[in-house]
C-alpha positions in Angstrom: 0.0 0.0 0.0 2.8 2.4 0.8 4.1 2.3 -2.8 1.0 4.4 -3.6 1.4 7.1 -1.0 2.0 10.5 -2.5 4.3 13.0 -0.7 2.5 15.7 -2.6 -0.9 14.7 -1.5 -3.1 17.1 0.5 -2.8 14.8 3.6 1.0 14.7 3.5 1.4 18.4 2.9 -0.8 19.2 5.9 0.9 16.8 8.3 3.4 14.2 7.0 4.4 12.7 10.3 1.6 10.2 11.0 1.9 8.5 7.6 5.7 8.6 7.6 5.6 6.8 11.0 3.6 4.0 9.4 5.9 3.9 6.3 9.0 3.8 8.5 7.7 1.0 10.5 6.3 -1.2 7.7 8.3 -0.2 4.6 11.4 1.8 5.6 12.8 1.7 2.1 10.0 1.6 -0.5 9.4 2.5 -4.1 6.9 5.4 -4.4 5.2 5.3 -7.8 3.5 8.8 -7.7 6.9 10.5 -7.6 9.0 7.6 -9.2 11.4 7.6 -6.2 12.5 5.3 -3.4 11.5 6.8 0.0 14.1 6.1 2.8 12.7 6.9 6.2 14.8 5.3 9.0 17.5 7.4 10.6 20.3 4.8 10.2 19.4 4.3 6.5 19.3 8.0 5.7 22.5 8.5 7.5 24.1 5.6 5.6 23.1 7.2 2.3 24.5 10.7 3.3 27.8 9.1 4.3 28.4 7.2 1.1 28.7 9.7 -1.8 30.3 7.1 -4.0 27.2 4.8 -4.0 24.7 7.6 -3.7 25.3 10.7 -5.9 24.0 14.1 -5.1 23.5 15.0 -8.8 19.7 15.1 -8.6 19.5 17.1 -5.4 18.1 20.2 -7.2 16.7 18.6 -10.4 13.1 19.3 -11.2 10.9 16.7 -9.4 8.6 16.4 -12.4 9.6 16.5 -16.1 9.5 20.0 -17.4 7.4 20.9 -20.4 9.1 21.6 -23.8 8.4 25.3 -23.6 9.9 25.7 -20.2 12.9 23.6 -21.2 13.5 25.7 -24.2 13.6 28.9 -22.1 16.1 27.4 -19.7 18.3 25.9 -22.4 18.6 29.3 -24.2 19.8 31.4 -21.3 20.4 29.3 -18.1 24.0 28.3 -17.9 24.1 27.4 -14.2 26.5 24.5 -13.3 26.7 22.2 -10.3 28.6 23.6 -7.3 27.5 22.4 -3.9 24.4 20.4 -2.9 24.1 18.8 -6.3 27.8 18.2 -6.9 30.0 15.2 -6.2 33.7 14.9 -5.5 36.2 15.8 -6.7 34.6 19.0 -8.0 32.5 19.4 -4.9 35.6 19.3 -2.7 37.2 22.2 -4.5 34.1 24.4 -4.3 33.3 23.5 -0.7 36.8 24.3 0.6 36.7 27.9 -0.7 33.1 28.4 0.3 33.8 27.2 3.8 36.5 29.8 4.1 33.9 32.4 2.9 31.6 31.2 5.8 34.4 32.2 8.2 34.1 33.1 11.9 34.9 36.7 10.8 32.0 36.8 8.4 29.7 35.4 11.0 30.8 38.1 13.5 30.0 40.8 10.9 26.6 39.3 10.4 25.6 38.9 14.0 25.1 42.6 14.9 23.4 43.1 11.5 20.9 40.3 12.3 20.4 41.8 15.8 19.7 45.3 14.4 17.3 44.2 11.6 15.4 41.9 13.9 14.9 44.8 16.3 13.7 47.1 13.5 11.2 44.5 12.3 9.9 43.9 15.9 9.7 47.7 16.4 7.4 47.8 13.4 4.8 45.4 14.8 1.8 46.7 16.5 1.9 46.5 20.3 0.2 43.2 21.2 -0.6 42.2 17.7 -2.2 40.4 16.1 0.5 40.0 13.5 1.4 37.3 11.0 4.9 36.4 12.3 5.6 34.1 9.3 5.1 37.0 6.8 6.2 40.0 8.9 9.2 38.5 10.7 10.3 35.1 9.5 9.9 36.0 5.8 12.1 39.1 5.5 14.8 38.6 8.1 16.7 35.6 6.8 16.5 37.0 3.2 18.0 40.3 4.3 20.7 38.4 6.2 21.9 36.1 3.4 21.6 38.8 0.7 23.7 41.2 2.9 26.3 38.4 3.2 26.4 38.0 -0.6 26.3 41.8 -1.1 23.0 42.2 -2.9 21.4 45.6 -2.5 18.8 45.6 0.2 16.2 47.3 -2.1 16.4 44.2 -4.4 15.4 41.8 -1.6 11.6 41.5 -2.4 12.3 40.9 -6.1 14.9 38.2 -5.3 12.5 36.4 -2.9 9.9 36.3 -5.6 12.4 34.8 -8.0 13.4 32.1 -5.5 9.8 31.1 -4.8 9.5 30.0 -8.4 12.6 27.8 -8.1 10.9 26.1 -5.1 7.9 25.2 -7.2 9.9 23.9 -10.2 12.5 21.9 -8.3 10.5 20.3 -5.6 6.8 20.6 -6.5 4.4 19.4 -9.2 3.6 22.6 -11.2 1.4 22.9 -14.2 2.9 23.6 -17.6 1.8 27.2 -17.3 3.5 27.5 -13.9 6.7 25.9 -15.3 6.9 28.4 -18.1 6.4 31.3 -15.7 9.0 29.8 -13.3 11.5 29.2 -16.1 11.3 32.9 -17.1 11.9 34.1 -13.6 14.7 31.7 -13.0 16.4 33.0 -16.1 15.8 36.6 -15.0 17.4 35.8 -11.6 20.3 34.0 -13.3 21.0 37.1 -15.4 20.8 39.2 -12.3 23.4 37.0 -10.6 25.8 37.0 -13.6 25.6 40.8 -13.9 26.2 41.2 -10.2 29.3 39.0 -10.3 30.6 41.0 -13.3 30.2 44.2 -11.3 32.0 42.8 -8.3 35.0 41.9 -10.5 35.5 45.6 -11.0 34.7 46.5 -7.4 34.9 43.5 -5.0 34.0 45.3 -1.8 33.6 43.3 1.5 31.1 40.4 0.9 31.0 36.7 0.2 31.4 37.1 -3.5 34.6 39.1 -3.0 35.9 36.4 -0.7 35.3 33.8 -3.4 37.0 35.9 -6.1 40.0 36.8 -4.0 40.7 33.3 -2.6 44.1 32.5 -4.0 44.2 29.0 -2.4 41.6 27.5 -4.7 43.0 25.9 -7.9 42.0 26.7 -10.5 40.4 29.9 -9.3 36.6 30.0 -9.4 35.2 31.3 -12.7 32.5 34.0 -12.9 30.0 31.3 -14.0 30.8 29.2 -10.9 30.5 32.1 -8.6 27.2 33.0 -10.2 26.0 29.4 -9.8 27.0 29.5 -6.1 25.1 32.7 -5.3 22.1 31.6 -7.3 21.8 28.5 -5.1 22.8 30.2 -1.9 20.3 32.9 -2.4 17.5 30.3 -2.1 19.0 27.9 0.4 20.3 30.6 2.7 16.9 32.1 3.4 14.1 29.6 2.5 15.2 27.1 5.0 15.7 29.6 7.8 12.5 31.4 7.1 10.6 28.1 7.6 12.6 26.9 10.5 12.1 30.2 12.4 8.4 29.9 12.0 8.4 26.2 12.9 10.4 26.9 16.1 8.1 29.8 17.2 5.0 27.6 16.5 6.5 24.7 18.5 7.4 26.9 21.5 3.9 28.3 21.6 2.1 25.0 21.1 4.1 23.4 23.9 3.6 26.3 26.4 7.4 27.0 26.7 7.3 30.8 26.6 7.5 31.5 30.3 10.1 28.7 30.9 12.3 30.3 28.2 11.9 33.7 29.7 13.0 32.4 33.1 16.0 30.4 31.7 17.6 31.7 28.6 20.1 28.8 28.7 17.1 26.8 27.3 17.1 28.8 24.0 19.9 26.9 22.2 18.5 23.4 23.0 15.0 24.6 22.1 16.4 25.7 18.7 18.1 22.3 18.3 15.0 20.4 19.3 12.9 22.4 16.8 15.4 21.3 14.1 14.7 17.7 15.0 11.0 17.9 15.7 9.8 20.2 12.9 12.7 20.5 10.4 12.2 23.0 7.6 13.9 20.5 5.3 11.8 17.4 5.5 13.4 15.5 2.6 16.4 15.5 0.3 17.5 13.6 -2.8 20.1 11.2 -4.0 20.5 8.7 -6.9 22.1 5.2 -6.7 25.2 4.9 -8.8 25.2 1.0 -8.6 22.9 -1.9 -7.7 23.0 -1.9 -4.0 21.0 -2.4 -0.8 19.7 0.1 1.8 18.6 -1.3 5.1 18.5 -4.8 3.6 16.2 -3.7 0.7 17.6 -4.2 -2.9 17.8 -0.9 -4.8 18.7 -0.8 -8.5 21.3 1.4 -10.1 19.8 4.7 -11.2 17.1 4.6 -8.4 16.2 8.1 -7.3 16.0 8.3 -3.6 13.9 10.7 -1.4 15.6 10.7 2.0 12.8 11.5 4.5 14.5 13.7 7.1 11.1 14.1 8.8 10.9 10.3 9.1 14.5 10.0 10.3 14.2 12.8 12.8 11.3 11.1 14.5 12.6 7.5 14.4 11.9 6.0 17.8 14.9 3.7 17.4 17.1 6.8 17.5 15.0 9.3 19.6 12.9 8.0 22.5 9.4 9.4 22.5 10.1 11.2 19.1 6.7 12.9 18.8 7.3 14.8 22.1 8.9 18.3 21.8 11.5 18.3 24.6 14.2 20.9 24.7 15.8 18.9 27.5 16.4 16.0 25.1 20.2 15.2 25.1 20.3 13.6 21.7 18.5 16.3 19.6 21.7 17.3 17.9 21.8 13.9 16.2 19.1 15.0 13.8 19.8 15.0 10.1 18.2 18.3 9.2 21.5 19.8 8.0 22.5 16.6 6.2 25.6 14.7 7.1 29.0 13.9 5.7 30.6 15.9 2.8 27.4 17.8 2.1 26.7 18.9 5.7 25.1 22.4 5.5 27.7 25.2 5.6 25.0 27.6 6.9 24.1 25.5 10.0 25.8 27.9 12.4 24.3 30.9 10.8 20.8 29.4 10.9 21.2 28.5 14.6 22.5 31.9 15.5 19.7 33.7 13.6 16.9 31.8 15.2 18.4 32.2 18.7 18.8 36.0 18.2 15.1 36.3 17.2 13.9 34.2 20.1 15.9 36.1 22.6 14.7 39.5 21.3 11.1 38.3 21.4 11.6 37.0 24.9 13.0 40.3 26.0 10.0 42.2 24.5 7.0 39.9 25.1 5.7 38.7 28.5 3.8 36.1 26.6 3.2 35.0 23.1 0.1 33.1 21.9 -1.0 31.8 18.6 -4.4 33.0 17.4 -6.8 30.2 18.2 -8.7 28.5 15.4 -6.3 29.6 12.6 -5.6 27.1 9.8 -2.0 26.3 8.9 -1.2 25.9 5.2 2.2 24.7 3.9 3.8 25.0 0.5 3.1 22.0 -1.8 6.5 20.5 -2.3 8.4 17.4 -1.1 11.4 19.1 0.6 10.6 22.4 2.4 8.0 22.9 5.1 6.9 25.8 7.2 3.6 27.6 7.9 2.7 30.2 5.2 0.9 32.2 7.9 1.4 32.3 11.7 -0.9 34.7 13.4 0.0 35.6 17.0 -0.7 38.0 19.8 1.4 39.0 22.8 1.6 41.1 25.9 4.5 43.6 25.9 7.0 43.1 28.7 
């Protein structure tokens, strides 16, 4: 029966965890016909795949989930010269890119970003009406991570809204099941954003400044030096990954804190903030699945998997695997094993932005705890989520509060 379950069904988009628990228990590695992928849902199996890039290639990590129509493909083939760089790149090419990008995500760069995040968070919270109600997903979680990563790259702040819109179309095409009309529209916006990235990199060649792009251009230790097309490809992907995931995780964390009545406990003991952030990453990860492809006939968890099999690694299933996390459906900041979640991946593709994401969410929580004596979600509201297989966070999160 589980071969027929659809990760893009209305039921799974609304709440994937109950069905994933059944799949994990009865068919932890199973071919899923509606998406033509093998779903892997146990923690040990997902971890095994992440740690073996030779058997399981990352090449399809950002490929369109569904075949694109001819018109959309023609648009992309004409003007879209992006190349693999990080999450969809295998060694040895991946190793060269990752080394230089890791240096760009340096401690110095994070120290520059921390006061910027703190200031912009304060500005956003200052702009919310006293006591609310406010849509925290839209008014806080949506703009802050984008402003942060765009500032790190060096994009002008006034372009942020336009870039966010472009990135939304990438989400639909790569991880959803869009109509032909939506594919064509998304292809056009992806090309527009690609041209924006290439033009930006060209400008930075003449005037590097102090930003991540300049770090990549001026890194003399990488051999051969990164080309403009490689740097454009990096910032195209980073623009999406660096904010979409944190936007959703921030909303997921706030929702989990409120639904589990933890606000007062966190106000009384700020040492609980970091483990609360970590537990939110396990309990309600913003990245609920990732993809790999088998490079040879092999087995996963004892199940034969053929060469060429496309794999959907269910991080949501793995992060609530009871064989790894006791009482996995309980949100518990005191849990001592939460950091063993797989929300940032593992192995050679471990997310470079993990520290930045943790820092950003902690800054937001601490500022809100300073300002709000309580925080409550508006009762009776309906939570909707984007229809895709990999990224999850509430589109709207209405809340009220009492100023401290």
